[in-house]
Each structure stands twice: as structure tokens, then as C-alpha cells.
C-alpha positions in Angstrom: 2.0 -20.5 -16.4 1.5 -20.1 -20.3 -1.4 -17.8 -21.4 -2.9 -21.4 -22.7 -2.6 -23.0 -19.4 -4.1 -19.9 -18.0 -7.2 -20.1 -20.1 -8.0 -23.9 -19.7 -7.7 -23.4 -15.9 -10.6 -20.7 -15.9 -12.1 -22.9 -18.9 -12.0 -25.9 -16.0 -13.5 -23.8 -13.1 -16.2 -22.3 -15.4 -17.2 -25.8 -16.4 -17.1 -26.9 -12.7 -19.4 -23.9 -11.9 -17.1 -22.5 -9.7 -14.8 -19.6 -9.4 -11.4 -18.9 -8.9 -12.3 -18.0 -5.1 -13.7 -21.0 -3.5 -14.3 -23.0 -0.2 -11.6 -25.2 0.9 -11.3 -27.0 4.1 -8.3 -26.5 6.4 -6.7 -28.3 8.9 -9.0 -27.7 11.8 -12.1 -29.0 9.2 -13.7 -25.4 8.7 -14.3 -24.0 5.5 -12.1 -20.9 4.7 -12.0 -18.6 1.1 -8.9 -19.0 -0.9 -8.0 -17.9 -4.4 -6.5 -21.5 -5.4 -5.5 -22.3 -8.7 -6.7 -26.0 -10.2 -3.9 -27.4 -9.2 -4.2 -26.5 -5.4 -1.0 -24.0 -5.9 -1.5 -20.2 -4.7 -1.8 -17.8 -7.2 1.6 -15.7 -7.6 -0.9 -12.6 -7.7 -2.0 -13.8 -3.8 1.5 -14.5 -2.2 2.7 -10.9 -3.8 0.0 -9.5 -2.1 0.4 -11.1 1.5 4.3 -10.1 1.1 2.4 -6.6 0.8 0.8 -6.8 3.6 3.7 -8.3 5.3 5.6 -5.3 4.5 2.9 -2.8 5.5 2.4 -4.6 8.8 6.4 -4.1 9.4 6.2 -0.8 8.9 3.5 0.0 11.5 5.5 -1.7 14.0 8.5 0.2 13.1 6.2 3.7 13.7 4.9 2.6 16.9 8.2 1.0 18.2 9.7 4.7 17.2 6.5 6.3 19.0 7.1 4.9 22.2 11.0 4.9 22.6 10.1 9.1 22.1 8.2 9.0 24.5 10.1 7.0 27.2 13.0 9.2 26.5 10.7 12.1 27.3 10.0 10.0 30.5 13.2 9.5 31.3 14.1 13.1 30.9 11.2 14.2 33.3 11.8 11.3 35.6 15.5 12.8 36.3 13.9 16.3 36.8 11.0 14.6 39.3 14.2 13.0 40.9 15.9 16.3 42.0 12.2 18.0 42.3 11.4 15.3 45.2 14.8 15.4 46.8 14.1 18.9 47.1 10.8 18.3 49.4 8.1 19.0 47.1 4.9 17.2 47.8 4.6 14.2 45.0 0.9 15.6 44.1 2.2 19.1 43.4 5.3 17.1 41.4 2.4 15.3 39.4 0.2 18.1 39.0 3.1 20.1 37.5 4.9 17.8 35.7 1.9 16.4 33.9 2.5 13.1 35.3 -1.3 11.6 34.5 -0.9 12.6 30.9 2.2 11.2 30.1 1.1 8.2 31.6 -2.1 8.4 29.7 -0.2 9.1 26.4 2.2 6.0 27.3 -0.8 3.8 27.7 -2.4 4.6 24.3 1.1 4.7 22.5 1.7 1.3 24.1 -1.9 -0.3 22.8 -1.0 1.3 19.4 2.4 -1.0 19.3 0.8 -4.0 20.7 -2.3 -3.7 17.8 0.3 -3.3 15.1 2.5 -6.2 16.4 -0.9 -8.3 16.2 -1.5 -7.1 13.0 2.4 -8.0 12.1 2.0 -11.9 13.8 -1.4 -12.2 11.5 -0.1 -11.1 8.3 3.5 -13.2 8.7 1.0 -16.0 9.4 -1.3 -15.7 6.4 1.7 -15.1 4.4 3.1 -18.3 5.5 -0.2 -20.4 4.9 -0.3 -18.6 1.4 3.3 -20.3 1.0 2.2 -23.8 1.8 3.0 -23.8 5.2 0.7 -25.7 7.5 -0.9 -24.4 10.8 1.1 -26.6 12.8 4.5 -25.7 11.0 3.3 -22.1 11.3 2.8 -23.0 15.0 6.1 -24.6 15.9 8.3 -21.6 14.4 6.6 -19.1 16.4 6.1 -21.4 19.6 2.3 -20.6 20.0 -0.9 -22.9 19.6 -1.8 -24.4 16.3 -5.2 -22.8 17.9 -3.9 -19.3 17.9 -2.4 -19.8 14.1 -6.2 -20.9 13.3 -7.9 -18.3 15.0 -5.4 -15.0 13.5 -5.7 -16.4 10.3 -9.0 -16.1 10.2 -9.2 -12.4 11.9 -10.7 -10.1 9.7 -8.5 -6.9 9.5 
């Protein structure tokens, strides 16, 4: 887009009394905020922002998976020790207390919850990026093998 065409596009928006950020109807008939150009295309800056959002979400999933892997590796080592202790005849409650098994379980559950939240945020950002690139909610749903309604709900979610 040249500087002249950008100025005329902005002038056209101002003449209509609107702003670059205006409402449009989505497939499901609900109004949604979008930065669109007069020709209906998504501005390149918005696409870049969506890409940055996807990359950040991927990094979060990667970090969460590393944390889970570390906790599972530690749990594996602890379980091998626990097997020997149980086979030697130590009562189970004594074993659970001495190895802090309840604490390990809680830490693993919390890490799993963080991983699920990171995965959800990644999926949401992927759906938003695909929509910004011009894909329909139906296309996104078919690709990810989820319902169109789920795509619609996730795209509308706040971060």
C-alpha cells in the first residue's frame, strides 16, 4: 500500500464517521471488533501481531511441557525407590509421608493445569491468527476437528 492510498483509505473512513476499528458481523451474526481496511482485508500489522501472539503462546506451551517432563522424570525416580521400599515391608502411609507423595501429586496437578491453560491459549491464538488471515470459522473447525461453535467461543475470549 502506498502512502497516497493509505491516506485516501483513512480519509474514506473519516468521511463515513467511523474509525479504523469498527464492528462487522461474523458468520454467527454477532458483531465483533476488527481492524479492517476499507477493502475488508486485515492490515499487515494486525497479522504480524497475531503471529507474535502465536509464537508467544507456543513458547508458553514449550515451557509448561518442560516443567511437566521434569516433574514426571522426578516422579519416575521416586516411584522406583518407592517400589523397593514397599517390597521391603514399609507401611504405605509411612512411605507417602517420608517421600512427600502428597506434595508431589499437588505439584504435578498444578503443572498440568498450567500446561492445559497454555495449550488453550495457544489454540485460541491459532484460531485468531487463522481468522485474521481470512479463514472462516468453519474452515478452522474442520482443520482442528472441533465444532464451529467452539472456534467462535474461543476467538471471542479475552486473554
